[in-house]
N, C-alpha and C positions, 0 to 999 in steps of 0.2 A: 420890960427891961430891954428886950431886943430892939424895940422901936426906938428907945432913947439912944442905944448904942449905935444904931444905923444912922440916926440924925447926927450924932457926934462925928461919925466917920465922914459923912457928906460935908459937914462944916469944915472939918480938917482938910479934906480934899480941896474944897473951895479956897481955903486959905493958902494951901500950898500952890494951887493953880494960879492964884493971884500973884504969886512971887515969880513964876516962870511961865513962859509961853509954851504951848504944846509943841512937841517935837514933830515937825512935818515928815520926818523919816521914821516915825513909829506908826506903822499901819495897823489899825485895829479892826477886827471883824467880830460882829455880834453873832452868836449861835443860839438857836433854840429848837426845841422839838421834844420827841419822846425817847424811848430807850436806845434806839440806834444812834441818836445824837448824844445821849447821856453816856453811852459806852457800856456794852453788854459782854464783851469778850475779856477774859482774864489777860492782863498784860503779860507778855513773855519777856525773857531776859533781854532780847534785842530792843524792846520798847522802853526799858528802864535805863538804857545806856546812852551816853553821848548826845544828850539833848542840848542843842546850841542855846547858850544863854540869850541869844537874840530872839528866841521864841519864848514869849511870856504868856502867862495866864493871870487874869484877875480873879481872885477867889470871890465867888458870889455867895458863899456861905462860910461859916467857920469850919475848919477841919481839925480833928484831933490828931490823926496820923495819916499823912504827914501834917505837922503843925502849921496851919495857915490861918490868917485872919482875914475875914471878909473885908473887901475893899482895898486889898494890898496885892501888889504884883509879885509873881514868883516864876522861876524857870519852869516850863510846862512839862514836868514829868507826870505821867498818869498816876492816879486819876485826877482829871482837871475839872470835873463838874461838881462832884460831892464825894465825901468819904464813902468807901465801899462801892463806888461805881467802877467801870472798867475802861478798856480802850474803846474809843469812839471815833466819830468822823473828824473831829477837830485836831486830833493828835498829829496825824500825818499830813493834814492840811498845813498846819503851821510849820512842821519840819521841812516840808517841800518848799514852802514859800521862802523861808530864810536861806535854803540851799541855793535857790535860783535868783534871789534878789541881790542887789549890791551889798557889800559887807557893811556899809554904814546904815542899812535899813533893818529895823527890828519889826517883829510881828507880834501882836497881842490878840488873844481871844477872850471874849466875855461870854461865857457859856452857861445858860440856864436851861436845863432840860429835866423832864420828869417821865420816867418809864411808865407806860400805860396810859398817859394822858390823852384826852381828845384835844383837838385844836381849840375847842371852847375854853380850855384852861388858860389860854393866853389872851382871851377876849375879856376885857374888864367889864363889859356889860353882861357877860354870861358866866363868869367864873364862880360867883357866889352860888348861883342856882346849880351849876354843875357839881360843885362840892357837896351841896345839900342833897343832890340826887344819888350820891354814891351809896352803894349797898353796904350792909354791915360787914360782909366779907372783904370789902375793899378798904379796910382800915389801913392797910399798908400804903395805899395811894393817898389817903388823907394825911398820913404821917409825912409823906414826901412833900405835900403842899405846905404843911406846917413849917418846914424848913425855909420856905419862902414867904412866911407870914400870910399864907393863903392867897397870894397874888403874885405869881411868877412874872407876869408882864411888868408889874410895878418894880419888882426887884431888878429885872433886866434893864429897865430905863434908869433906875438909880445907879446901878453899876456902870452903865454906859456913860452916864454923866461924869462919874469919877474917872473913867477911862479917858474921856475927852480932855481932861486936865493934862494928860500926859502925851496924847497923840491924836491921830486923825482917823475917824471911822471911814473905812474904805468899802465896806460891804456887809451883807447879812447872809448867814448860812442857815438853812432849814432842813431838818429831816424829821418828818412826821407824816402820819396818814394811816398807819395800821389801825388805829382806834377809830378812824373815820372812813374805813375802807369802802370805796366805791360811791361815796357821797358826792353827788354832782355839784353841790354848792361849796365844796371844800375850797376851791380856788378863790371864791369871793370872800370867804372867811380869812384866808391867808392874806388877801389884799387889804382887808380891814386892819389886820395887825400890822402889816407892812406900812400902810399909810399912816397909822398912828405913831409908829416908830419914827418915821420921817418927820412928822409934825412935832412930836414931843421932844425930839433931839435936835431940831433945827437943821435937818439934813436936806440935801438936794437930791431928789429921786433920780435925776439924770446921772448923778455921780455916785449913787449908792445901789449897786446891783444886788439882786436877791438870787442866791444859788440854791436850788431845790433838788435834793437827791431822790432817786427812785427807791422804792421798796424792793425787797428780795424778789427776784423775778420768778414767774410761774414755772419756767422751764427747769429751774433748780429746786422746785418744791416750795416756792413762796406761797403762803396762804393768802397774802394780800397783793399778789402780783397784778391783779386786775386794776388796782388803784393807780398803776403807772399810766393808764390811759387818761385818768383824771389829772394826774400830775403833768402830763404832756400838754394840757390846755393852759397851764399857768402863764406862759409867755404871752398868750392872747389876752389875758386879764391884767397882768402886770407887765408893762412894756419892757422895763429893764430887768428881766428875769431870765434865768437859764436853767435847764434841766441837766442834772449830773447823772449819767447812765450807770446802771448796776450790772451791765453785761459782764459775764465771766466771773461774777462774784458769788462765792459759795455761801451757804448758810449752815448754822451749827446744829441743825437737826430738828429745830422746833418750828421751822417754816416762817420765822419772823426776824431772827437776828443773824447778822453776818458773823463770819469767823474773823479771828484776829487778822489773818492774811487779807481778807476782803475789806476790813476797816482800813487797813493800810492803803489798799488800792483805791477805795472810795475817797479817802482823804487826799490822796495824790490827784485824783480827778477834780475834786473841788478846787484844789490849788491851781491846777493847769488852766481851769476856766478863769479863775481870778487873775492869774498871771497874764493870760491872753488879753483880758480887759485892761491890764496895765501896759500892754504893748510888748510883752515878753513872750516869745514863742518857745515852748518846750515840747519834747517828744511826748505824744499821747500815750497813756498807759492802757 
């Protein structure tokens, strides 16, 4: 049933898109990764207030509360990934972007993320085997995958195509690595996903930067802080890519996830890099 519903959504979006040209002042950013992109901190009162309507999210699944339909745009109040997720990297990325961009520019995020996933979960030639390899105690992870019809990359592309009917894709945000900690071939796997997105969405790599965030650093108790040395090599593998530092970012006590305050800071840093690439200079956080 979900398959037919998704097909209907895409056909409707195609019809609507045929009636109007995409708005060049609607900047869209694709987001993917695991729990820190999904959002692991409980939103606080400040996070639920005064979100500018110029910051939009495209629902990539159906939400019950708040009520949202997959494939439709909404003002980006958290949670923006799935129901029961929290504050993540994209929230203050978007808020900072619209604050600094001209008043006629909107920003939209298309965010597909799964807490606990390996990078293989976004590789179409590996995702089926990866799901099959999950242990019985990982049923929670299987359930997350079911929300994306067991193919989160495909869902990201489908939603990105809908988003392109409304605006222009300006970049890609990634936060992942804890589940592939210290694996030296991780950048090559990221490149495969990035290259596929560029191809499948008809994008120009020179105009589509990849922004990759560091994991919780070792000096604040990060269990996967060593992976930042691997993340640091991504720009040598993907030319138009940039590392977002996690310096001075605290973690919530589990060694893996940032605090709400640090999600806000990381989101601002993603935005500062994206703005810099747009020729807009802002004070670094």
